[in-house]
A tleap script that builds the chain and sets N, CA, C and O, in Angstrom:
source leaprc.protein.ff14SB
mol = sequence {
  NMET GLU TYR SER GLY HIE GLU ARG ILE ASP
  ALA ARG SER LEU ALA MET HIE GLY ALA ILE
  ALA GLU ARG LEU ARG ALA ALA PRO GLU LEU
  LEU SER ILE ALA PHE ASP ASN LEU ARG ARG
  TRP SER GLY SER ALA GLY ARG SER GLY VAL
  TYR LEU ASP ARG TRP ARG GLU LEU LEU ALA
  LEU PRO LEU GLU GLU LEU LEU ALA VAL ILE
  GLN GLU ASP SER GLU ALA MET ARG ALA MET
  ARG GLN SER SER PRO PHE ALA GLY VAL LEU
  ARG PRO LYS GLU ARG TRP GLY ILE TYR ASP
  ALA PHE ALA VAL GLY THR ARG ASP SER GLY
  GLY GLY ASP ASP LEU ARG CARG
}
set mol.1.N position { 8.762 17.464 3.471 }
set mol.1.CA position { 7.819 17.545 4.666 }
set mol.1.C position { 8.324 16.670 5.716 }
set mol.1.O position { 8.691 15.548 5.368 }
set mol.2.N position { 8.400 16.987 6.907 }
set mol.2.CA position { 8.775 16.064 8.060 }
set mol.2.C position { 7.552 15.318 8.533 }
set mol.2.O position { 6.451 15.861 8.631 }
set mol.3.N position { 7.782 14.075 8.817 }
set mol.3.CA position { 6.741 13.262 9.323 }
set mol.3.C position { 7.247 12.705 10.659 }
set mol.3.O position { 8.453 12.636 10.899 }
set mol.4.N position { 6.324 12.317 11.505 }
set mol.4.CA position { 6.754 11.670 12.812 }
set mol.4.C position { 5.880 10.528 13.073 }
set mol.4.O position { 4.704 10.566 12.712 }
set mol.5.N position { 6.371 9.516 13.674 }
set mol.5.CA position { 5.566 8.362 14.120 }
set mol.5.C position { 4.692 7.825 13.040 }
set mol.5.O position { 5.131 7.512 11.933 }
set mol.6.N position { 3.404 7.724 13.403 }
set mol.6.CA position { 2.392 7.031 12.523 }
set mol.6.C position { 2.127 7.767 11.292 }
set mol.6.O position { 1.728 7.168 10.293 }
set mol.7.N position { 2.339 9.143 11.299 }
set mol.7.CA position { 2.149 9.933 10.129 }
set mol.7.C position { 3.098 9.480 8.962 }
set mol.7.O position { 2.723 9.391 7.793 }
set mol.8.N position { 4.319 9.213 9.388 }
set mol.8.CA position { 5.315 8.774 8.398 }
set mol.8.C position { 4.861 7.269 7.856 }
set mol.8.O position { 4.997 6.992 6.665 }
set mol.9.N position { 4.396 6.458 8.660 }
set mol.9.CA position { 3.940 5.168 8.201 }
set mol.9.C position { 2.760 5.267 7.278 }
set mol.9.O position { 2.715 4.634 6.223 }
set mol.10.N position { 1.809 6.065 7.686 }
set mol.10.CA position { 0.669 6.371 6.767 }
set mol.10.C position { 1.094 6.904 5.477 }
set mol.10.O position { 0.685 6.398 4.433 }
set mol.11.N position { 1.940 7.959 5.493 }
set mol.11.CA position { 2.383 8.616 4.185 }
set mol.11.C position { 3.113 7.518 3.324 }
set mol.11.O position { 2.862 7.409 2.123 }
set mol.12.N position { 4.027 6.700 3.969 }
set mol.12.CA position { 4.748 5.781 3.203 }
set mol.12.C position { 3.805 4.701 2.570 }
set mol.12.O position { 3.913 4.360 1.392 }
set mol.13.N position { 2.923 4.214 3.384 }
set mol.13.CA position { 1.812 3.318 2.887 }
set mol.13.C position { 0.971 3.960 1.668 }
set mol.13.O position { 0.639 3.262 0.710 }
set mol.14.N position { 0.680 5.187 1.747 }
set mol.14.CA position { -0.036 5.815 0.707 }
set mol.14.C position { 0.783 5.874 -0.641 }
set mol.14.O position { 0.309 5.628 -1.750 }
set mol.15.N position { 2.128 6.251 -0.366 }
set mol.15.CA position { 3.091 6.233 -1.568 }
set mol.15.C position { 3.266 4.773 -2.086 }
set mol.15.O position { 3.384 4.560 -3.292 }
set mol.16.N position { 3.282 3.844 -1.235 }
set mol.16.CA position { 3.406 2.466 -1.626 }
set mol.16.C position { 2.274 2.101 -2.533 }
set mol.16.O position { 2.466 1.526 -3.605 }
set mol.17.N position { 1.057 2.451 -2.076 }
set mol.17.CA position { -0.138 2.093 -2.883 }
set mol.17.C position { -0.266 2.937 -4.182 }
set mol.17.O position { -0.924 2.533 -5.140 }
set mol.18.N position { 0.382 4.109 -4.175 }
set mol.18.CA position { 0.470 4.886 -5.518 }
set mol.18.C position { 1.294 4.071 -6.520 }
set mol.18.O position { 0.960 3.966 -7.700 }
set mol.19.N position { 2.328 3.528 -6.025 }
set mol.19.CA position { 3.248 2.680 -6.895 }
set mol.19.C position { 2.556 1.372 -7.291 }
set mol.19.O position { 2.663 0.925 -8.433 }
set mol.20.N position { 1.855 0.772 -6.346 }
set mol.20.CA position { 1.080 -0.424 -6.576 }
set mol.20.C position { 0.020 -0.120 -7.690 }
set mol.20.O position { -0.192 -0.895 -8.623 }
set mol.21.N position { -0.586 0.997 -7.527 }
set mol.21.CA position { -1.640 1.367 -8.673 }
set mol.21.C position { -1.029 1.438 -9.950 }
set mol.21.O position { -1.584 0.926 -10.921 }
set mol.22.N position { 0.190 2.093 -10.056 }
set mol.22.CA position { 0.901 2.154 -11.311 }
set mol.22.C position { 1.267 0.783 -11.953 }
set mol.22.O position { 1.154 0.612 -13.167 }
set mol.23.N position { 1.705 -0.181 -11.115 }
set mol.23.CA position { 2.036 -1.497 -11.486 }
set mol.23.C position { 0.786 -2.223 -12.023 }
set mol.23.O position { 0.824 -2.874 -13.067 }
set mol.24.N position { -0.338 -2.085 -11.258 }
set mol.24.CA position { -1.532 -2.787 -11.621 }
set mol.24.C position { -2.105 -2.182 -12.848 }
set mol.24.O position { -2.668 -2.949 -13.629 }
set mol.25.N position { -2.044 -0.928 -13.129 }
set mol.25.CA position { -2.561 -0.356 -14.297 }
set mol.25.C position { -1.707 -0.879 -15.522 }
set mol.25.O position { -2.238 -1.126 -16.604 }
set mol.26.N position { -0.460 -1.020 -15.308 }
set mol.26.CA position { 0.401 -1.564 -16.450 }
set mol.26.C position { 0.322 -3.080 -16.601 }
set mol.26.O position { 0.582 -3.630 -17.671 }
set mol.27.N position { -0.066 -3.785 -15.430 }
set mol.27.CA position { -0.129 -5.173 -15.574 }
set mol.27.C position { -1.239 -5.704 -14.714 }
set mol.27.O position { -0.974 -6.262 -13.649 }
set mol.28.N position { -2.412 -5.560 -15.115 }
set mol.28.CA position { -3.728 -5.954 -14.311 }
set mol.28.C position { -3.653 -7.385 -13.787 }
set mol.28.O position { -4.202 -7.703 -12.732 }
set mol.29.N position { -2.999 -8.201 -14.505 }
set mol.29.CA position { -2.824 -9.637 -14.110 }
set mol.29.C position { -2.205 -9.830 -12.736 }
set mol.29.O position { -2.334 -10.891 -12.125 }
set mol.30.N position { -1.510 -8.760 -12.245 }
set mol.30.CA position { -0.879 -8.818 -10.990 }
set mol.30.C position { -1.923 -8.791 -9.785 }
set mol.30.O position { -1.592 -9.066 -8.632 }
set mol.31.N position { -3.193 -8.439 -10.154 }
set mol.31.CA position { -4.273 -8.540 -9.158 }
set mol.31.C position { -4.381 -9.970 -8.534 }
set mol.31.O position { -4.759 -10.128 -7.373 }
set mol.32.N position { -4.053 -10.942 -9.308 }
set mol.32.CA position { -4.063 -12.327 -8.801 }
set mol.32.C position { -3.195 -12.506 -7.597 }
set mol.32.O position { -3.420 -13.407 -6.789 }
set mol.33.N position { -2.160 -11.621 -7.458 }
set mol.33.CA position { -1.432 -11.710 -6.109 }
set mol.33.C position { -2.224 -11.315 -4.951 }
set mol.33.O position { -2.150 -11.948 -3.898 }
set mol.34.N position { -3.015 -10.249 -5.102 }
set mol.34.CA position { -3.852 -9.927 -3.987 }
set mol.34.C position { -4.994 -10.964 -3.650 }
set mol.34.O position { -5.285 -11.218 -2.481 }
set mol.35.N position { -5.583 -11.511 -4.651 }
set mol.35.CA position { -6.575 -12.625 -4.517 }
set mol.35.C position { -5.911 -13.764 -3.795 }
set mol.35.O position { -6.477 -14.299 -2.841 }
set mol.36.N position { -4.749 -14.145 -4.211 }
set mol.36.CA position { -4.036 -15.283 -3.540 }
set mol.36.C position { -3.668 -14.920 -2.138 }
set mol.36.O position { -3.762 -15.782 -1.265 }
set mol.37.N position { -3.263 -13.732 -1.856 }
set mol.37.CA position { -2.986 -13.327 -0.481 }
set mol.37.C position { -4.216 -13.356 0.394 }
set mol.37.O position { -4.155 -13.866 1.513 }
set mol.38.N position { -5.264 -12.859 -0.045 }
set mol.38.CA position { -6.540 -12.901 0.741 }
set mol.38.C position { -6.917 -14.411 0.935 }
set mol.38.O position { -7.312 -14.809 2.031 }
set mol.39.N position { -6.801 -15.184 -0.067 }
set mol.39.CA position { -7.249 -16.676 0.197 }
set mol.39.C position { -6.332 -17.259 1.215 }
set mol.39.O position { -6.803 -17.957 2.113 }
set mol.40.N position { -4.999 -17.013 1.133 }
set mol.40.CA position { -4.109 -17.624 2.127 }
set mol.40.C position { -4.351 -16.991 3.540 }
set mol.40.O position { -4.336 -17.738 4.519 }
set mol.41.N position { -4.556 -15.747 3.679 }
set mol.41.CA position { -4.749 -15.166 4.986 }
set mol.41.C position { -6.104 -15.457 5.596 }
set mol.41.O position { -6.254 -15.300 6.808 }
set mol.42.N position { -7.096 -15.872 4.833 }
set mol.42.CA position { -8.441 -16.086 5.413 }
set mol.42.C position { -8.426 -17.076 6.565 }
set mol.42.O position { -9.120 -16.848 7.556 }
set mol.43.N position { -7.708 -18.112 6.489 }
set mol.43.CA position { -7.734 -19.131 7.554 }
set mol.43.C position { -7.299 -18.653 8.885 }
set mol.43.O position { -7.700 -19.178 9.923 }
set mol.44.N position { -6.434 -17.602 8.851 }
set mol.44.CA position { -5.915 -17.041 10.131 }
set mol.44.C position { -6.171 -15.606 10.342 }
set mol.44.O position { -5.328 -14.923 10.923 }
set mol.45.N position { -7.285 -15.094 9.906 }
set mol.45.CA position { -7.577 -13.662 9.835 }
set mol.45.C position { -7.857 -13.126 11.287 }
set mol.45.O position { -7.454 -12.003 11.590 }
set mol.46.N position { -8.514 -13.879 12.162 }
set mol.46.CA position { -8.748 -13.307 13.412 }
set mol.46.C position { -9.551 -12.044 13.371 }
set mol.46.O position { -10.545 -11.973 12.648 }
set mol.47.N position { -9.146 -11.017 14.141 }
set mol.47.CA position { -9.828 -9.759 14.092 }
set mol.47.C position { -9.756 -8.973 12.814 }
set mol.47.O position { -10.531 -8.037 12.614 }
set mol.48.N position { -8.862 -9.325 11.963 }
set mol.48.CA position { -8.665 -8.500 10.663 }
set mol.48.C position { -9.572 -9.095 9.589 }
set mol.48.O position { -9.529 -8.635 8.448 }
set mol.49.N position { -10.401 -10.110 9.911 }
set mol.49.CA position { -11.367 -10.691 8.929 }
set mol.49.C position { -12.292 -9.644 8.296 }
set mol.49.O position { -12.592 -9.747 7.106 }
set mol.50.N position { -12.729 -8.693 9.014 }
set mol.50.CA position { -13.506 -7.566 8.534 }
set mol.50.C position { -12.834 -6.860 7.345 }
set mol.50.O position { -13.422 -6.609 6.293 }
set mol.51.N position { -11.533 -6.560 7.608 }
set mol.51.CA position { -10.695 -5.852 6.626 }
set mol.51.C position { -10.498 -6.734 5.381 }
set mol.51.O position { -10.429 -6.202 4.273 }
set mol.52.N position { -10.412 -7.976 5.520 }
set mol.52.CA position { -10.131 -8.894 4.358 }
set mol.52.C position { -11.390 -9.063 3.598 }
set mol.52.O position { -11.331 -9.196 2.375 }
set mol.53.N position { -12.612 -9.071 4.269 }
set mol.53.CA position { -13.902 -9.009 3.557 }
set mol.53.C position { -14.052 -7.761 2.779 }
set mol.53.O position { -14.473 -7.792 1.623 }
set mol.54.N position { -13.718 -6.650 3.382 }
set mol.54.CA position { -13.756 -5.418 2.569 }
set mol.54.C position { -12.811 -5.330 1.388 }
set mol.54.O position { -13.128 -4.754 0.347 }
set mol.55.N position { -11.601 -5.940 1.589 }
set mol.55.CA position { -10.699 -6.016 0.472 }
set mol.55.C position { -11.282 -6.780 -0.711 }
set mol.55.O position { -11.108 -6.382 -1.863 }
set mol.56.N position { -11.993 -7.904 -0.412 }
set mol.56.CA position { -12.660 -8.687 -1.350 }
set mol.56.C position { -13.649 -7.840 -2.164 }
set mol.56.O position { -13.705 -7.974 -3.387 }
set mol.57.N position { -14.412 -6.991 -1.519 }
set mol.57.CA position { -15.340 -6.138 -2.093 }
set mol.57.C position { -14.609 -5.198 -2.965 }
set mol.57.O position { -14.985 -5.044 -4.127 }
set mol.58.N position { -13.579 -4.548 -2.488 }
set mol.58.CA position { -12.871 -3.573 -3.298 }
set mol.58.C position { -12.166 -4.162 -4.521 }
set mol.58.O position { -12.032 -3.494 -5.546 }
set mol.59.N position { -11.735 -5.359 -4.415 }
set mol.59.CA position { -11.028 -6.070 -5.559 }
set mol.59.C position { -12.133 -6.471 -6.647 }
set mol.59.O position { -11.813 -6.838 -7.778 }
set mol.60.N position { -13.371 -6.378 -6.241 }
set mol.60.CA position { -14.390 -6.740 -7.270 }
set mol.60.C position { -14.877 -5.379 -8.094 }
set mol.60.O position { -15.756 -5.418 -8.954 }
set mol.61.N position { -14.239 -4.284 -7.738 }
set mol.61.CA position { -14.522 -3.041 -8.501 }
set mol.61.C position { -13.822 -3.045 -9.794 }
set mol.61.O position { -12.813 -3.730 -9.959 }
set mol.62.N position { -14.336 -2.281 -10.743 }
set mol.62.CA position { -13.577 -2.004 -12.022 }
set mol.62.C position { -12.153 -1.536 -11.706 }
set mol.62.O position { -11.941 -0.809 -10.735 }
set mol.63.N position { -11.213 -1.933 -12.493 }
set mol.63.CA position { -9.777 -1.583 -12.124 }
set mol.63.C position { -9.565 -0.169 -11.813 }
set mol.63.O position { -8.948 0.120 -10.787 }
set mol.64.N position { -10.033 0.785 -12.629 }
set mol.64.CA position { -9.677 2.196 -12.427 }
set mol.64.C position { -10.218 2.632 -11.090 }
set mol.64.O position { -9.568 3.352 -10.333 }
set mol.65.N position { -11.461 2.165 -10.810 }
set mol.65.CA position { -12.138 2.550 -9.558 }
set mol.65.C position { -11.327 2.015 -8.363 }
set mol.65.O position { -11.093 2.753 -7.406 }
set mol.66.N position { -10.894 0.740 -8.405 }
set mol.66.CA position { -10.048 0.198 -7.452 }
set mol.66.C position { -8.791 1.029 -7.167 }
set mol.66.O position { -8.434 1.299 -6.020 }
set mol.67.N position { -8.107 1.438 -8.323 }
set mol.67.CA position { -6.862 2.122 -8.140 }
set mol.67.C position { -7.101 3.442 -7.550 }
set mol.67.O position { -6.270 3.924 -6.781 }
set mol.68.N position { -8.198 4.069 -7.861 }
set mol.68.CA position { -8.474 5.413 -7.166 }
set mol.68.C position { -8.718 5.142 -5.659 }
set mol.68.O position { -8.173 5.855 -4.817 }
set mol.69.N position { -9.465 4.203 -5.342 }
set mol.69.CA position { -9.756 3.976 -3.999 }
set mol.69.C position { -8.585 3.646 -3.139 }
set mol.69.O position { -8.473 4.146 -2.020 }
set mol.70.N position { -7.639 2.750 -3.672 }
set mol.70.CA position { -6.434 2.453 -2.819 }
set mol.70.C position { -5.490 3.595 -2.629 }
set mol.70.O position { -4.604 3.519 -1.778 }
set mol.71.N position { -5.636 4.633 -3.371 }
set mol.71.CA position { -4.898 5.844 -3.235 }
set mol.71.C position { -5.609 7.000 -2.475 }
set mol.71.O position { -5.072 8.103 -2.361 }
set mol.72.N position { -6.722 6.739 -2.008 }
set mol.72.CA position { -7.527 7.734 -1.264 }
set mol.72.C position { -6.718 8.033 0.019 }
set mol.72.O position { -6.204 7.105 0.644 }
set mol.73.N position { -6.604 9.284 0.408 }
set mol.73.CA position { -6.062 9.690 1.658 }
set mol.73.C position { -7.175 9.986 2.650 }
set mol.73.O position { -7.454 11.126 3.023 }
set mol.74.N position { -7.774 8.911 3.038 }
set mol.74.CA position { -8.885 9.045 3.940 }
set mol.74.C position { -8.676 8.178 5.234 }
set mol.74.O position { -7.846 7.269 5.203 }
set mol.75.N position { -9.368 8.420 6.313 }
set mol.75.CA position { -9.153 7.673 7.503 }
set mol.75.C position { -9.515 6.086 7.277 }
set mol.75.O position { -8.825 5.201 7.784 }
set mol.76.N position { -10.548 5.843 6.549 }
set mol.76.CA position { -10.910 4.547 6.146 }
set mol.76.C position { -9.851 3.760 5.321 }
set mol.76.O position { -9.567 2.581 5.532 }
set mol.77.N position { -9.313 4.523 4.386 }
set mol.77.CA position { -8.286 3.841 3.561 }
set mol.77.C position { -7.026 3.657 4.319 }
set mol.77.O position { -6.333 2.657 4.128 }
set mol.78.N position { -6.685 4.619 5.208 }
set mol.78.CA position { -5.435 4.467 5.986 }
set mol.78.C position { -5.559 3.231 6.783 }
set mol.78.O position { -4.581 2.503 6.954 }
set mol.79.N position { -6.738 2.959 7.287 }
set mol.79.CA position { -6.963 1.733 8.105 }
set mol.79.C position { -6.865 0.484 7.229 }
set mol.79.O position { -6.268 -0.523 7.609 }
set mol.80.N position { -7.457 0.583 6.075 }
set mol.80.CA position { -7.503 -0.577 5.169 }
set mol.80.C position { -6.029 -0.932 4.692 }
set mol.80.O position { -5.628 -2.094 4.623 }
set mol.81.N position { -5.323 0.089 4.396 }
set mol.81.CA position { -3.932 -0.142 3.936 }
set mol.81.C position { -3.023 -0.894 4.942 }
set mol.81.O position { -1.980 -1.454 4.604 }
set mol.82.N position { -3.496 -0.862 6.179 }
set mol.82.CA position { -2.761 -1.601 7.275 }
set mol.82.C position { -2.822 -3.102 7.062 }
set mol.82.O position { -2.004 -3.848 7.600 }
set mol.83.N position { -3.831 -3.558 6.245 }
set mol.83.CA position { -3.921 -5.016 5.949 }
set mol.83.C position { -4.073 -5.233 4.519 }
set mol.83.O position { -4.896 -6.045 4.097 }
set mol.84.N position { -3.313 -4.543 3.742 }
set mol.84.CA position { -3.292 -4.546 2.289 }
set mol.84.C position { -2.955 -5.930 1.723 }
set mol.84.O position { -1.969 -6.539 2.139 }
set mol.85.N position { -3.712 -6.404 0.835 }
set mol.85.CA position { -3.359 -7.653 0.188 }
set mol.85.C position { -2.415 -7.571 -0.958 }
set mol.85.O position { -2.263 -8.549 -1.691 }
set mol.86.N position { -1.748 -6.417 -1.158 }
set mol.86.CA position { -0.970 -6.229 -2.273 }
set mol.86.C position { 0.570 -6.573 -2.143 }
set mol.86.O position { 1.412 -6.233 -2.974 }
set mol.87.N position { 0.814 -7.258 -1.044 }
set mol.87.CA position { 2.215 -7.736 -0.804 }
set mol.87.C position { 2.648 -8.607 -1.942 }
set mol.87.O position { 1.972 -9.569 -2.306 }
set mol.88.N position { 3.867 -8.236 -2.543 }
set mol.88.CA position { 4.290 -9.018 -3.671 }
set mol.88.C position { 4.067 -8.411 -5.033 }
set mol.88.O position { 4.603 -8.887 -6.033 }
set mol.89.N position { 3.209 -7.269 -5.073 }
set mol.89.CA position { 2.993 -6.687 -6.350 }
set mol.89.C position { 4.168 -5.803 -6.823 }
set mol.89.O position { 4.479 -5.739 -8.012 }
set mol.90.N position { 4.826 -5.107 -5.823 }
set mol.90.CA position { 5.946 -4.240 -6.126 }
set mol.90.C position { 7.171 -5.152 -6.245 }
set mol.90.O position { 7.197 -6.210 -5.615 }
set mol.91.N position { 8.143 -4.791 -7.000 }
set mol.91.CA position { 9.431 -5.347 -7.038 }
set mol.91.C position { 10.238 -4.895 -5.834 }
set mol.91.O position { 10.069 -3.736 -5.453 }
set mol.92.N position { 11.087 -5.670 -5.200 }
set mol.92.CA position { 11.842 -5.305 -4.044 }
set mol.92.C position { 12.477 -3.925 -4.178 }
set mol.92.O position { 12.487 -3.128 -3.240 }
set mol.93.N position { 13.024 -3.658 -5.414 }
set mol.93.CA position { 13.797 -2.408 -5.570 }
set mol.93.C position { 12.794 -1.191 -5.491 }
set mol.93.O position { 13.155 -0.122 -5.000 }
set mol.94.N position { 11.582 -1.379 -5.967 }
set mol.94.CA position { 10.599 -0.373 -5.918 }
set mol.94.C position { 10.139 -0.145 -4.434 }
set mol.94.O position { 10.036 0.983 -3.953 }
set mol.95.N position { 9.874 -1.287 -3.753 }
set mol.95.CA position { 9.482 -1.182 -2.297 }
set mol.95.C position { 10.537 -0.487 -1.508 }
set mol.95.O position { 10.260 0.419 -0.723 }
set mol.96.N position { 11.800 -0.934 -1.727 }
set mol.96.CA position { 12.815 -0.311 -0.805 }
set mol.96.C position { 13.117 1.183 -1.197 }
set mol.96.O position { 13.525 1.981 -0.352 }
set mol.97.N position { 12.920 1.499 -2.389 }
set mol.97.CA position { 12.977 2.908 -2.792 }
set mol.97.C position { 12.040 3.820 -2.002 }
set mol.97.O position { 12.390 4.928 -1.598 }
set mol.98.N position { 10.835 3.295 -1.806 }
set mol.98.CA position { 9.747 4.041 -1.136 }
set mol.98.C position { 10.195 4.078 0.353 }
set mol.98.O position { 10.155 5.128 0.994 }
set mol.99.N position { 10.621 2.905 0.883 }
set mol.99.CA position { 11.102 2.873 2.288 }
set mol.99.C position { 12.157 3.855 2.575 }
set mol.99.O position { 12.136 4.575 3.574 }
set mol.100.N position { 13.162 3.874 1.602 }
set mol.100.CA position { 14.284 4.892 1.784 }
set mol.100.C position { 13.846 6.320 1.715 }
set mol.100.O position { 14.427 7.204 2.345 }
set mol.101.N position { 12.799 6.538 0.930 }
set mol.101.CA position { 12.297 7.987 0.848 }
set mol.101.C position { 11.663 8.379 2.121 }
set mol.101.O position { 11.604 9.573 2.413 }
set mol.102.N position { 11.165 7.434 2.934 }
set mol.102.CA position { 10.505 7.773 4.142 }
set mol.102.C position { 11.344 7.512 5.409 }
set mol.102.O position { 10.851 7.640 6.530 }
set mol.103.N position { 12.492 7.179 5.224 }
set mol.103.CA position { 13.366 6.749 6.348 }
set mol.103.C position { 13.557 7.958 7.316 }
set mol.103.O position { 13.645 9.114 6.902 }
set mol.104.N position { 13.612 7.626 8.576 }
set mol.104.CA position { 13.921 8.724 9.512 }
set mol.104.C position { 15.247 9.457 9.096 }
set mol.104.O position { 16.238 8.833 8.715 }
set mol.105.N position { 15.197 10.746 9.189 }
set mol.105.CA position { 16.398 11.546 8.884 }
set mol.105.C position { 16.360 12.086 7.419 }
set mol.105.O position { 17.321 12.713 6.974 }
set mol.106.N position { 15.257 11.843 6.680 }
set mol.106.CA position { 15.198 12.349 5.330 }
set mol.106.C position { 14.409 13.651 5.410 }
set mol.106.O position { 13.504 13.814 6.228 }
set mol.107.N position { 14.772 14.527 4.567 }
set mol.107.CA position { 14.191 15.805 4.556 }
set mol.107.C position { 12.706 15.803 4.045 }
set mol.107.O position { 11.851 16.516 4.571 }
set mol.108.N position { 12.469 15.035 3.084 }
set mol.108.CA position { 11.034 15.001 2.501 }
set mol.108.C position { 10.761 13.569 1.872 }
set mol.108.O position { 11.630 12.702 1.779 }
set mol.109.N position { 9.621 13.447 1.507 }
set mol.109.CA position { 9.247 12.162 0.854 }
set mol.109.C position { 9.436 12.135 -0.632 }
set mol.109.O position { 9.120 11.158 -1.310 }
set mol.110.N position { 9.981 13.276 -1.145 }
set mol.110.CA position { 10.106 13.239 -2.585 }
set mol.110.C position { 11.426 12.832 -3.152 }
set mol.110.O position { 11.764 13.164 -4.288 }
set mol.111.N position { 12.161 12.122 -2.368 }
set mol.111.CA position { 13.415 11.550 -2.900 }
set mol.111.C position { 14.453 11.435 -1.793 }
set mol.111.O position { 15.441 10.715 -1.934 }
set mol.112.N position { 14.238 12.114 -0.739 }
set mol.112.CA position { 15.031 11.724 0.429 }
set mol.112.C position { 16.445 12.274 0.469 }
set mol.112.O position { 17.395 11.499 0.579 }
set mol.113.N position { 16.618 13.597 0.383 }
set mol.113.CA position { 17.999 14.164 0.650 }
set mol.113.C position { 18.287 13.910 2.065 }
set mol.113.O position { 17.720 14.557 2.945 }
set mol.114.N position { 19.194 12.943 2.333 }
set mol.114.CA position { 19.434 12.399 3.651 }
set mol.114.C position { 20.185 13.528 4.498 }
set mol.114.O position { 21.228 14.048 4.101 }
set mol.115.N position { 19.604 13.835 5.614 }
set mol.115.CA position { 20.174 14.858 6.515 }
set mol.115.C position { 21.489 14.322 7.228 }
set mol.115.O position { 22.236 15.099 7.822 }
set mol.116.N position { 21.727 13.008 7.145 }
set mol.116.CA position { 22.864 12.434 7.942 }
set mol.116.C position { 24.194 12.604 7.038 }
set mol.116.O position { 25.291 12.317 7.518 }
set mol.117.N position { 24.068 13.066 5.755 }
set mol.117.CA position { 25.310 13.209 4.949 }
set mol.117.C position { 26.172 14.363 5.433 }
set mol.117.O position { 27.238 14.616 4.870 }
savepdb mol mol.pdb
quit
């Protein structure tokens, strides 16, 4: 599927959070990274403070419920993922694999047959 502009960013973010959900399911202790990020960002949140407050509420959910919510393809979650506290949960290789799959010039998001070859 071809994406353009913000659609590509939203689809990539959704894929990223799918991978994050897999990591958290396998290693729930990684949730501490999200709590640490929220704590650190709180002092300089500015206008995104509302989102950080909402993330705190979501992180209080039972794990499986949280994992379902972060993977929702809804307008509300697309907005929430723009200030996601899960930075650091994925390994760099996992993160860059998703970025590569959504790079401009790829045919689809399923593995990225690069059209530039």
